[in-house]
C-alpha positions in Angstrom: 0.0 0.0 0.0 1.3 3.4 -1.0 2.3 5.6 2.0 -0.2 8.5 2.4 1.0 12.1 2.5 2.2 13.5 5.8 -1.0 15.5 6.2 -3.0 12.3 6.6 -2.9 11.0 10.2 -3.2 7.2 10.8 -6.3 6.3 12.8 -6.5 3.7 15.6 -7.7 1.1 13.2 -5.4 2.0 10.3 -8.5 2.7 8.2 -9.1 5.6 5.8 -12.1 7.1 4.1 -12.5 9.6 1.2 -13.8 13.1 1.5 -16.5 14.2 -1.0 -13.8 15.8 -3.1 -12.0 12.5 -3.4 -9.2 13.2 -0.9 -8.7 10.4 1.7 -9.0 11.2 5.4 -8.7 9.1 8.5 -11.6 7.7 10.5 -11.7 9.9 13.7 -10.1 8.3 16.7 -9.2 9.6 20.2 -5.8 9.4 21.7 -6.8 6.8 24.4 -8.3 4.3 21.9 -5.2 4.7 19.7 -3.0 3.9 22.7 -5.0 0.9 23.7 -4.9 -0.5 20.1 -1.1 -0.2 19.8 -0.7 -1.7 23.3 -2.8 -4.7 22.3 -1.0 -5.0 19.0 2.4 -5.0 20.8 1.2 -7.9 23.0 0.2 -9.7 19.8 -3.3 -10.4 21.1 -5.0 -9.0 18.1 -4.8 -12.0 15.9 -4.0 -12.5 12.2 -6.1 -14.4 9.6 -3.7 -17.3 10.0 -4.5 -17.5 13.7 -8.1 -18.3 13.0 -9.8 -14.9 13.3 -9.9 -11.7 11.2 -9.4 -8.3 12.7 -10.2 -9.1 16.3 -11.1 -6.1 18.5 -8.6 -4.7 21.1 -8.4 -6.4 24.5 -10.8 -4.0 26.2 -13.7 -5.3 24.0 -16.5 -7.2 25.8 -15.3 -10.9 26.1 -16.9 -13.5 23.9 -18.5 -16.5 25.6 -16.9 -19.4 23.7 -15.7 -21.0 26.9 -19.3 -21.6 27.9 -20.0 -23.4 24.6 -17.1 -25.6 25.4 -18.5 -26.2 28.8 -21.9 -27.0 27.4 -20.4 -29.6 25.1 -18.5 -31.2 27.9 -21.7 -31.3 30.0 -23.6 -33.0 27.3 -20.9 -35.7 26.9 -21.0 -36.2 30.7 -24.8 -36.6 30.7 -24.7 -39.1 27.8 -22.0 -41.2 29.4 -24.0 -41.5 32.6 -27.3 -42.3 30.9 -25.7 -45.4 29.2 -23.5 -46.5 32.2 -26.2 -46.3 34.9 -29.1 -47.8 32.9 -28.2 -51.3 34.1 -29.0 -50.2 37.7 -32.7 -49.6 37.1 -33.0 -52.5 34.7 -31.1 -54.9 37.1 -34.1 -56.9 38.3 -35.5 -57.3 34.8 -32.1 -58.3 33.3 -31.6 -60.7 36.2 -34.9 -62.4 35.6 -34.6 -62.5 31.8 -31.1 -64.1 31.9 -31.6 -66.2 35.0 -28.8 -64.6 37.0 -28.1 -64.3 40.7 -27.7 -61.1 42.6 -24.0 -61.8 42.9 -23.7 -62.1 39.1 -25.5 -58.8 38.5 -23.3 -57.2 41.2 -20.3 -58.3 39.2 -22.0 -57.1 36.0 -22.3 -53.6 37.5 -18.8 -53.6 39.0 -17.1 -54.8 35.7 -17.5 -51.3 34.3 -15.9 -49.7 37.3 -12.9 -52.1 37.3 -11.9 -51.2 33.7 -12.9 -47.6 34.2 -10.6 -47.3 37.2 -7.7 -49.1 35.7 -7.8 -47.0 32.5 -8.0 -43.6 34.1 -4.3 -42.8 33.7 -4.0 -44.3 30.2 -7.1 -42.3 29.2 -5.5 -39.1 30.5 -2.4 -40.0 28.6 -4.4 -40.5 25.3 -5.9 -37.0 25.9 -2.5 -35.4 26.5 -0.9 -37.3 23.6 -3.5 -36.8 20.9 -5.5 -33.8 22.2 -9.0 -33.5 23.5 -10.4 -32.7 20.0 -9.6 -36.2 18.8 -9.7 -38.1 22.1 -13.1 -37.2 23.4 -15.0 -38.0 20.1 -13.2 -41.3 19.9 -14.2 -42.2 23.4 -17.9 -41.3 22.7 -18.0 -43.5 19.5 -16.5 -46.5 21.3 -18.8 -46.4 24.3 -21.8 -46.0 22.0 -20.8 -49.2 20.1 -20.4 -51.0 23.4 -23.8 -49.8 24.6 -25.5 -51.0 21.4 -23.7 -54.4 21.6 -25.0 -54.8 25.2 -28.4 -55.5 23.8 -27.2 -58.5 21.9 -25.3 -60.4 24.6 -25.8 -63.1 27.2 -24.2 -62.7 30.6 -20.7 -63.1 29.2 -21.5 -60.6 26.4 -22.9 -58.1 28.8 -19.9 -58.4 31.1 -17.5 -57.9 28.1 -19.3 -54.8 26.9 -19.4 -53.3 30.4 -15.6 -53.7 30.5 -15.3 -52.1 27.0 -17.6 -49.2 28.0 -15.4 -48.6 31.1 -12.3 -48.4 29.0 -13.9 -46.0 26.6 -15.3 -43.7 29.3 -12.2 -43.7 31.5 -10.5 -40.8 29.8 -13.6 -38.6 29.5 -13.4 -36.8 32.8 -9.6 -36.4 33.2 -9.4 -35.0 29.7 -12.5 -32.8 30.2 -10.9 -31.4 33.4 -7.8 -30.5 31.5 -10.0 -28.7 28.9 -11.6 -26.7 31.8 -8.2 -25.8 33.1 -7.3 -24.3 29.8 -10.6 -22.6 29.0 -11.5 -21.1 32.4 -9.8 -18.7 34.8 -9.0 -19.9 38.3 -12.0 -18.1 39.9 -14.4 -19.7 37.4 -13.2 -23.3 37.6 -15.3 -24.2 40.6 -18.5 -23.3 38.7 -17.2 -25.0 35.5 -16.4 -28.3 37.2 -19.6 -28.0 39.3 -21.7 -27.7 36.1 -19.8 -30.5 34.5 -20.3 -32.7 37.6 -23.9 -31.8 37.8 -24.5 -33.1 34.3 -23.1 -36.4 35.3 -26.1 -36.6 37.7 -28.4 -35.1 35.1 -27.6 -38.1 32.9 -28.0 -40.5 35.8 -31.3 -38.9 36.9 -32.8 -38.7 33.4 -31.5 -42.2 32.7 -33.0 -43.6 35.9 -36.5 -42.2 35.1 -36.3 -42.9 31.3 -34.9 -46.4 31.8 -37.8 -47.6 34.0 -40.3 -46.4 31.4 -38.3 -47.8 28.4 -37.9 -51.2 30.0 -41.6 -51.4 30.6 -42.5 -50.2 27.1 -39.9 -51.7 24.7 -37.7 -54.0 26.8 -34.2 -53.7 28.1 -32.5 -54.7 24.9 -34.1 -52.0 22.8 -33.4 -49.5 25.6 -29.7 -50.1 25.2 -29.9 -49.7 21.4 -31.7 -46.3 21.8 -29.1 -45.1 24.3 -26.3 -45.8 21.8 -27.5 -43.3 19.2 -26.7 -39.8 20.6 -23.0 -40.4 21.2 -21.8 -40.4 17.6 -23.8 -37.3 16.8 -22.1 -35.5 19.7 -18.7 -36.7 18.6 -19.1 -35.3 15.1 -20.2 -31.9 16.4 -17.4 -31.6 19.0 -14.6 -32.5 16.5 -16.0 -29.9 14.1 -16.4 -27.0 16.5 -13.8 -27.5 19.3 -10.1 -26.3 19.4 -7.5 -27.4 21.9 -6.8 -23.9 23.3 -8.7 -20.6 23.3 -6.1 -18.8 21.2 -6.7 -21.3 18.3 -10.5 -20.7 18.2 -12.0 -18.2 15.8 -14.9 -17.5 18.1 -12.7 -16.2 20.9 -11.9 -12.5 20.9 -9.1 -10.6 22.6 -11.3 -9.7 25.5 -12.0 -13.4 26.3 -8.3 -14.2 25.9 -7.4 -11.4 28.3 -10.0 -12.7 30.8 -8.4 -16.2 30.6 -5.0 -14.8 31.0 -3.9 -15.9 27.6 -1.2 -13.7 25.8 0.0 -14.7 22.4 3.7 -15.4 22.2 5.6 -14.0 19.2 6.9 -16.6 16.7 10.2 -18.1 17.7 9.9 -16.8 21.3 11.8 -19.0 23.7 10.5 -19.9 27.2 11.8 -17.5 29.8 12.2 -20.3 32.4 12.8 -23.6 30.6 12.3 -26.6 32.7 14.8 -29.5 33.0 13.9 -32.9 31.5 11.3 -34.8 33.5 12.0 -38.2 35.0 8.8 -40.3 34.8 10.0 -42.5 37.7 10.5 -39.5 40.0 7.3 -37.9 38.8 5.3 -40.9 39.9 7.3 -41.3 43.1 6.3 -37.8 44.0 2.6 -38.4 43.3 2.6 -41.7 45.2 4.4 -40.2 48.3 2.3 -37.1 48.6 0.0 -37.0 51.7 -2.1 -34.4 49.9 -2.6 -36.9 47.0 -3.5 -39.6 49.6 -6.3 -37.4 51.1 -7.6 -36.3 47.7 -7.8 -39.9 46.5 -9.2 -41.2 49.8 -12.1 -38.8 49.9 -12.9 -39.6 46.2 -12.8 -43.4 47.0 -15.4 -43.1 49.7 -17.5 -40.5 48.0 -17.6 -42.6 44.8 -18.6 -45.7 46.7 -21.5 -43.7 48.3 -22.6 -42.2 45.1 -22.7 -45.5 43.1 -25.1 -47.1 45.6 -27.7 -44.7 44.2 -27.0 -45.6 40.6 -26.7 -49.4 41.2 -28.6 -51.0 44.1 -30.8 -48.1 45.2 -33.7 -49.0 42.9 -33.6 -52.7 44.0 -33.5 -51.5 47.7 -36.7 -49.5 47.1 -38.4 -52.4 45.4 -37.4 -55.0 48.0 -37.2 -53.0 51.3 -39.8 -50.4 50.6 -42.2 -52.3 48.3 -42.4 -50.0 45.3 -42.9 -50.9 41.7 -40.0 -50.8 39.1 -41.5 -47.7 37.5 -41.9 -45.9 40.8 -38.4 -47.0 41.9 -37.0 -45.4 38.7 -38.8 -42.1 39.6 -37.6 -42.2 43.2 -34.0 -43.1 42.2 -34.1 -39.9 40.1 -34.6 -37.7 43.2 -31.2 -38.2 44.9 -29.5 -37.8 41.5 -31.3 -34.6 40.7 -30.3 -33.4 44.2 -26.7 -34.0 43.3 -27.2 -31.9 40.2 -28.4 -28.9 42.2 -25.7 -29.5 44.8 -23.0 -29.5 42.2 -24.1 -26.2 40.7 -24.5 -24.5 44.1 -21.2 -26.0 45.4 -19.2 -24.8 42.4 -20.7 -21.3 42.6 -20.2 -21.0 46.4 -16.7 -22.4 46.3 -15.6 -19.8 43.6 -17.3 -17.0 45.6 -15.5 -17.9 48.8 -12.2 -18.2 46.9 -12.7 -14.7 45.3 -13.5 -13.2 48.7 -10.9 -14.9 50.9 -8.3 -16.2 48.5 -8.2 -19.3 50.8 -8.3 -22.8 49.3 -8.8 -24.2 52.8 -12.1 -22.4 53.2 -13.2 -22.5 49.5 -12.4 -26.1 48.7 -11.7 -28.0 51.9 -14.1 -26.3 54.3 -17.1 -26.5 52.1 -16.5 -30.1 51.1 -15.8 -31.3 54.7 -19.0 -29.7 56.1 -21.2 -30.8 53.2 -20.1 -34.4 53.4 -20.7 -34.4 57.2 -24.2 -33.2 56.7 -24.7 -35.8 53.9 -23.7 -38.6 56.3 -26.1 -37.4 59.1 -29.0 -37.1 56.7 -28.4 -40.5 55.1 -28.3 -42.2 58.5 -31.5 -40.4 59.6 -33.5 -42.0 56.7 -33.8 -45.1 58.8 -36.4 -43.4 61.0 -38.8 -42.7 58.1 -41.3 -45.5 57.3 -42.8 -43.8 54.3 -40.7 -44.5 51.1 -41.2 -41.0 49.7 -40.2 -39.3 53.0 -37.1 -41.5 53.3 -36.0 -40.8 49.8 -36.6 -37.0 50.2 -34.3 -37.0 53.3 -31.7 -39.1 51.5 -32.0 -36.6 48.5 -31.2 -33.7 50.8 -28.1 -35.6 51.9 -27.3 -36.2 48.3 -27.6 -32.4 47.7 -24.8 -31.8 50.2 -22.7 -34.6 48.6 -23.1 -32.8 45.3 -21.9 -29.6 46.9 -18.6 -31.3 47.7 -18.1 -32.7 44.2 -16.9 -29.5 42.5 -14.4 -28.9 45.3 -12.8 -32.3 44.6 -12.3 -31.6 40.8 -11.3 -27.9 41.5 -8.6 -29.0 44.0 -7.0 -31.2 41.3 -6.7 -28.1 39.1 -5.5 -25.9 42.0 -2.9 -28.5 43.2 -2.1 -30.3 39.9 0.4 -27.8 38.6 1.1 -28.6 34.9 -0.2 -32.1 35.3 -3.9 -31.5 35.9 -5.2 -34.4 33.7 -2.8 -36.9 35.4 -3.6 -35.8 38.9 -7.3 -35.8 38.1 -7.0 -39.3 36.6 -5.3 -40.6 39.7 -8.1 -39.2 41.9 -10.7 -40.6 39.6 -9.0 -44.0 39.6 -9.3 -44.1 43.4 -12.9 -43.0 43.2 -13.8 -45.7 40.7 -12.2 -48.4 42.8 -14.7 -47.4 45.4 -17.4 -47.4 42.8 -16.3 -50.9 41.7 -16.4 -52.3 45.2 -19.7 -50.8 46.1 -22.0 -53.0 44.0 -20.1 -56.2 45.0 -20.1 -55.4 48.7 -23.9 -54.9 48.8 -24.9 -58.5 48.3 -22.3 -59.6 50.9 -23.7 -57.1 53.4 -27.2 -58.4 52.7 -26.2 -62.0 53.4 -24.3 -61.0 56.5 -26.9 -58.7 58.1 -30.1 -59.8 56.3 -31.2 -56.1 56.3 -31.2 -53.3 53.8 -31.2 -50.9 56.8 -27.7 -52.0 57.7 -26.6 -51.4 54.1 -28.0 -47.9 54.3 -26.1 -47.3 57.6 -22.8 -48.4 56.0 -23.2 -46.0 53.2 -24.0 -43.2 55.6 -20.7 -43.9 57.4 -18.8 -44.0 54.0 -19.7 -40.3 53.6 -18.5 -39.6 57.1 -15.0 -41.0 56.4 -14.9 -38.9 53.2 -15.5 -35.8 55.3 -12.7 -36.7 57.7 -10.2 -37.1 54.8 -11.1 -33.6 53.6 -10.3 -32.1 57.0 -6.9 -34.0 57.0 -5.9 -32.4 53.6 -3.3 -29.7 53.6 -4.4 -27.6 50.6 -1.5 -25.2 50.3 0.9 -25.5 47.3 0.7 -28.5 45.0 0.6 -32.2 45.5 4.2 -32.2 44.4 5.3 -29.7 47.0 4.0 -32.0 49.7 5.7 -35.2 48.4 7.8 -37.1 50.8 10.2 -37.8 47.9 11.6 -34.4 47.3 12.6 -33.1 43.8 16.1 -33.7 42.5 17.9 -30.4 43.2 19.8 -30.8 39.9 16.9 -31.4 37.6 13.4 -32.6 38.0 10.7 -30.0 38.4 7.1 -31.1 38.0 
């Protein structure tokens, strides 16, 4: 472009217009906006066409909301995964009668998912870090959808195999999603984000519990699984098409949202200011395994997961056998504690972020809220014993589930707060522990029933499970990272996690 004469003054946007007589003149601009534009340009936040967006506004523009579209997509995936994984709980009595199984066999059928799900948490997180969430999450959805459809075709052995495959496919979903939230949300917004994400796990469980009871009665359990396999591939196609790994790569993210997220574009060829020494995998895992903070985080998740899974596995059978309700009504009543977890997750994430913004204290915002909430959950679950009416008992349990839901976002947020650069891996280790608890829960219930001959004793045990989870939260030291608290200290010459 030919340089204009000196009498023409460049505007803040570099744009020119013609006067009626044909002479070009600058678009009017004040000195402050010109200054802001050049500051933004110097930081390289205003992106070029090659970066995925044309002529983005300066950083003081109103932020776009692309991060919430990302969150909505993750929430839908969470809901779909829980619909398909928990359907077996409501249909358990029907499947058991149709295939001639014992309660021990259906207990193992439900636990098979959690065994593979727990063991594949860390490999699933690695797949997400190696190939990126844009490829990994759609692949997970397609595989678990195929396994869901194949469940309708099998005998006991086939059902068992497909539950294992589904566990493998869904194992990486939540560690990878947590890593996405860490990249796409600021620190004071992550509690809400993981709370919303966690709440949609229970949305899927609640909708699935109610819908499964109706579908089993209307079309049978085999067609129910086929129908549940259809939405996953549709979600996978949309997510791969729309999502990008980081906010700076996405054309729908403007400079204002990048600034909100603390993202500043680095000039090409820029070298890191503080290059880290090579990582030793052995020392990395030694630090995780010897960290008391990691022990507490994993322990609370193990007991909290065991408590939650009772509601998605044996709770409907408990209502049918101990409270004398029908399968359709048991599906509806099972939905209530799960919906309470949804509300609790949303409230818990919002409250935790609000406390963190106001106090700057992780101990209050994450630890305090989680410990108090799980203590209340334990007390309310135990008190359900004193209510003879099934609806009243379920309502009391549901209030307890609400408080368990409040604690959920604190757990996922603490892995982001204390995970350093290894959020997906730290989250996957916590999730693995939680799913070992979830795996043991359905198997332990038949053993407890034989030993005590009472569903009330089973309910008492699960109330105490939440109490132990609360104690572990109070034992956690939430300052620094899990690596800072490791008993195996970093190598002074090199390794820095």
